[in-house]
C-alpha positions in Angstrom: 5.8 -35.1 14.0 2.4 -33.5 13.9 2.5 -30.3 11.8 1.4 -26.9 13.1 -0.6 -26.2 10.0 -2.2 -28.7 7.5 -3.3 -27.3 4.1 -5.7 -29.4 2.1 -6.2 -28.8 -1.5 -4.7 -28.6 -5.0 -1.2 -28.3 -6.4 -0.3 -28.1 -10.1 2.8 -28.1 -12.3 3.4 -24.6 -13.6 4.9 -23.5 -16.9 5.7 -19.8 -16.5 6.8 -17.8 -19.6 9.8 -15.5 -19.1 9.6 -11.9 -20.1 6.7 -10.2 -21.8 4.9 -11.2 -25.0 2.9 -14.0 -26.5 3.9 -17.6 -26.0 5.6 -19.0 -29.2 7.7 -22.0 -30.1 11.1 -21.4 -28.5 9.8 -18.9 -25.9 11.8 -19.0 -22.8 9.9 -20.5 -19.8 10.5 -21.8 -16.3 9.1 -24.9 -14.7 7.7 -24.7 -11.2 4.5 -25.6 -9.2 1.7 -23.7 -7.7 -1.6 -24.0 -5.9 -3.1 -21.8 -3.2 -3.1 -24.3 -0.4 0.4 -25.6 -1.2 1.6 -22.0 -1.4 0.3 -21.3 2.2 2.1 -24.4 3.5 5.3 -23.1 1.9 4.7 -19.6 3.4 4.3 -20.8 7.0 7.3 -23.2 6.7 9.5 -20.3 5.5 8.4 -18.4 8.6 9.6 -21.2 10.9 6.6 -23.4 11.4 5.8 -27.0 10.5 3.6 -26.9 7.5 2.0 -29.9 5.7 0.2 -30.1 2.4 -2.4 -32.9 1.8 -3.6 -33.5 -1.8 -3.6 -35.8 -4.8 -1.0 -35.8 -7.5 -0.5 -38.0 -10.6 2.1 -40.7 -10.4 4.2 -38.9 -13.0 7.2 -36.6 -13.4 5.1 -33.5 -12.7 3.9 -34.9 -9.4 7.4 -35.9 -8.5 8.7 -32.4 -9.2 6.0 -30.9 -7.0 6.8 -33.2 -4.1 10.6 -32.5 -4.5 9.9 -28.8 -4.4 7.7 -28.9 -1.4 10.1 -31.1 0.5 12.8 -28.6 -0.3 10.8 -25.9 1.4 10.4 -28.0 4.5 6.7 -28.9 3.8 5.5 -32.3 5.1 4.2 -34.2 2.1 4.1 -37.6 3.7 0.3 -37.9 3.3 0.0 -36.9 -0.3 -1.8 -39.5 -2.5 -0.3 -40.5 -5.9 -2.8 -41.4 -8.5 -1.7 -43.8 -11.3 -4.9 -43.3 -13.3 -4.9 -39.4 -13.6 -2.2 -36.9 -14.5 -1.0 -34.0 -12.3 -2.8 -30.8 -13.2 -1.1 -28.0 -15.2 -1.1 -24.3 -15.1 0.5 -22.1 -17.8 1.0 -18.4 -17.3 2.8 -15.6 -19.1 3.0 -11.8 -19.2 1.3 -10.9 -22.5 2.2 -7.3 -21.9 4.1 -5.6 -19.1 0.8 -5.1 -17.3 -1.3 -8.2 -18.2 -0.8 -11.7 -16.9 -2.5 -14.5 -18.8 -3.4 -17.7 -16.9 -4.5 -21.0 -18.4 -5.5 -24.1 -16.3 -5.6 -27.7 -17.3 -7.6 -29.3 -14.4 -10.2 -31.5 -16.0 -9.9 -35.2 -15.2 -6.6 -34.5 -13.3 -5.6 -36.0 -10.0 -6.3 -33.1 -7.8 -10.0 -33.1 -8.7 -10.3 -36.7 -7.6 -9.3 -35.8 -4.0 -11.8 -37.6 -1.7 -12.4 -38.0 2.1 -10.7 -41.3 2.0 -7.4 -39.5 1.1 -7.4 -37.5 4.4 -5.1 -38.2 7.4 -7.9 -37.3 9.8 -5.6 -37.9 12.9 -3.0 -35.4 11.5 -5.7 -32.8 10.9 -7.1 -33.3 14.4 -3.6 -33.0 15.9 -2.6 -29.8 14.0 -3.2 -26.4 15.4 -4.6 -24.9 12.1 -6.4 -26.5 9.1 -6.3 -24.3 6.1 -8.7 -24.7 3.1 -9.9 -22.5 0.3 -12.8 -22.1 -2.0 -10.8 -23.4 -5.0 -10.7 -27.1 -4.2 -14.5 -27.4 -3.5 -15.1 -26.2 -7.1 -13.1 -29.0 -8.7 -15.8 -31.6 -8.2 -18.0 -33.4 -5.8 -15.4 -35.7 -4.2 -13.0 -32.7 -3.7 -15.8 -30.7 -2.1 -16.6 -33.7 0.2 -12.9 -33.9 1.1 -12.8 -30.3 2.2 -16.0 -30.6 4.2 -14.7 -33.8 5.9 -11.4 -32.1 6.7 -13.3 -29.1 8.2 -15.6 -31.4 10.2 -12.6 -33.3 11.6 -10.9 -30.1 12.6 -13.9 -28.7 14.3 -14.5 -31.9 16.3 -10.9 -31.9 17.5 -10.8 -28.1 18.3 -8.3 -27.4 15.5 -8.6 -23.8 14.2 -10.1 -23.7 10.8 -8.8 -21.1 8.3 -10.8 -20.5 5.2 -9.7 -18.3 2.2 -12.7 -17.7 -0.1 -10.5 -17.5 -3.2 -13.4 -17.6 -5.6 -12.4 -18.7 -9.1 -14.9 -17.6 -11.7 -13.5 -20.1 -14.3 -14.5 -23.0 -12.0 -18.0 -21.9 -10.9 -20.3 -18.9 -11.0 -21.0 -16.8 -8.0 -24.5 -18.2 -7.8 -23.1 -21.8 -7.8 -20.4 -21.0 -5.3 -22.3 -18.9 -2.8 -24.1 -21.6 -0.8 -21.0 -23.7 -0.5 -18.8 -20.8 0.4 -21.2 -19.6 3.0 -21.4 -23.1 4.5 -17.6 -23.2 4.8 -17.5 -19.7 6.2 -19.9 -20.7 8.9 -17.6 -23.6 9.9 -14.4 -21.4 9.9 -12.7 -19.7 12.8 -10.8 -17.3 10.5 -12.0 -16.2 7.1 -10.1 -14.3 4.4 -11.9 -12.6 1.5 -11.5 -9.7 -1.0 -14.3 -7.2 -1.2 -15.9 -8.8 -4.2 -15.6 -12.2 -2.7 -17.3 -10.9 0.5 -20.1 -9.6 -1.8 -20.7 -13.2 -3.1 -21.2 -14.5 0.4 -23.2 -11.5 1.7 -25.4 -10.9 -1.3 -24.2 -7.5 -2.3 -21.3 -5.0 -2.3 -20.3 -3.4 1.0 -17.4 -1.3 2.2 -14.5 -3.0 4.0 -15.8 -2.3 7.5 -19.3 -3.6 6.7 -17.9 -6.5 4.7 -15.9 -7.7 7.7 -18.8 -7.3 10.0 -21.0 -9.2 7.6 -18.5 -12.0 7.4 -18.3 -12.3 11.1 -22.1 -12.7 11.1 -21.6 -15.9 9.2 -19.8 -17.5 12.1 -16.0 -17.0 12.1 -14.4 -15.3 15.1 -11.9 -13.3 12.9 -12.8 -11.8 9.5 -10.0 -10.4 7.2 -10.8 -8.3 4.1 -7.9 -8.2 1.7 -7.7 -4.8 -0.1 -4.7 -5.4 -2.4 -2.5 -2.3 -2.8 -4.8 -0.6 -0.2 -3.8 -3.0 2.5 -6.2 -5.0 4.6 -8.8 -4.7 7.4 -9.6 -7.3 10.1 -12.4 -7.5 12.7 -13.2 -9.6 15.7 -16.2 -9.2 18.0 -14.1 -6.8 20.2 -11.4 -5.4 17.9 -10.8 -3.7 14.6 -7.6 -3.0 12.7 -6.6 -1.7 9.3 -3.1 -1.5 7.8 -1.7 -0.1 4.6 0.3 -2.1 2.2 4.1 -1.5 2.4 5.3 0.6 -0.5 7.0 -1.7 -3.0 7.6 -2.0 -6.7 5.2 -4.6 -8.0 6.8 -7.1 -10.3 4.4 -10.1 -10.2 1.0 -10.0 -8.4 0.3 -13.8 -8.4 0.6 -15.4 -5.0 0.3 -12.3 -2.9 -2.9 -13.4 -1.3 -1.4 -16.7 -0.2 1.7 -15.0 1.2 -0.7 -12.6 3.1 -2.6 -15.6 4.6 0.6 -17.4 5.5 1.9 -14.3 7.3 -1.3 -13.9 9.3 -1.6 -17.5 10.3 2.1 -17.6 11.3 1.2 -15.0 14.0 -1.7 -17.0 15.1 0.6 -20.0 15.5 2.9 -18.0 17.7 0.2 -16.8 20.0 1.8 -13.4 20.1 0.5 -9.9 19.1 -2.9 -8.6 18.5 -5.1 -8.2 15.4 -2.9 -5.3 14.2 0.3 -7.3 14.5 -1.2 -10.2 12.5 -2.3 -7.8 9.8 1.1 -6.0 9.8 3.0 -9.3 9.1 0.4 -10.4 6.6 0.8 -7.2 4.6 4.6 -7.4 4.7 4.5 -11.0 3.4 2.1 -10.0 0.6 4.4 -7.1 -0.3 7.4 -9.6 -0.6 5.3 -11.8 -2.9 4.5 -9.0 -5.4 8.0 -7.8 -5.4 9.5 -11.0 -6.9 8.6 -13.3 -9.8 6.8 -16.6 -9.0 3.7 -17.8 -7.2 5.6 -18.6 -3.9 9.3 -18.1 -4.7 9.3 -14.5 -3.3 7.7 -15.4 0.0 9.9 -14.2 2.9 11.9 -16.2 5.4 11.6 -15.1 9.0 15.0 -13.4 9.1 13.9 -11.2 6.1 10.7 -9.7 7.5 12.5 -6.6 8.6 13.6 -5.8 5.1 10.3 -4.0 4.4 10.0 -2.4 7.7 10.9 1.3 8.1 14.5 2.1 9.0 17.3 -0.4 9.0 16.9 -2.8 6.1 20.1 -4.9 6.5 19.6 -8.6 7.3 22.3 -9.7 9.6 
């Protein structure tokens, strides 16, 4: 069955320290997985759509754990490539204090960085309604960049909507290195997501949310969404403008909120219902769910739960 959304990119095993404090021998920890593109596939699947993740994993226990977890969330992983020569990547994170999360990535020479155009199921991408990519995978290496660009080219040729989350990672490349690639991907996207500082990388300087969205539209997309964290989000098209506040919640873990936001927005696009404001409303609710629970994707809402953060009746029946 052709998926509604195909996300192309990276997934890593995750070791997540429990509680606050430095990591020491014997510190309690949890094993999971993470990766922006895989997170979005989980998010749209939880909201009732057919999500698929395409990437490259090591032929190892970590890779098997990731596949098992994604299958359990209803994500199609039938086109994932297993690499016998390279290990699955690893991310470690812990809360050093109650307010500071420390992240460490072990990506060098790992399977995800070896993703190439030959790994792509181009017919599946062409048949999907949305292709989702980010600015993370292109930073992993030349073949990974080529794979993302090949996926976008196949989607555009087929008329598949291209979703692009800038997701700049300073540990992977500098703004100066990233800017030309990110602008090129933005110009090929139909929908772009960026934080204010990420928009500044593409546009060559800081702007307010309204001007940032307008500038992003000028690069080529038909919808530009500026994520404002606790201040909500703003979106603009050629004929519409909307801004929403973030639902008031108690933040427990900020990691993964942006991916939940994107999944919520794209789920509305898949349903062909609602306007720009409706898409932002659901995106903001999904982001609020993510920050209100521990984990990179574990707190993402299921469709029946969306009303929990709406005003009024909060009982799920």
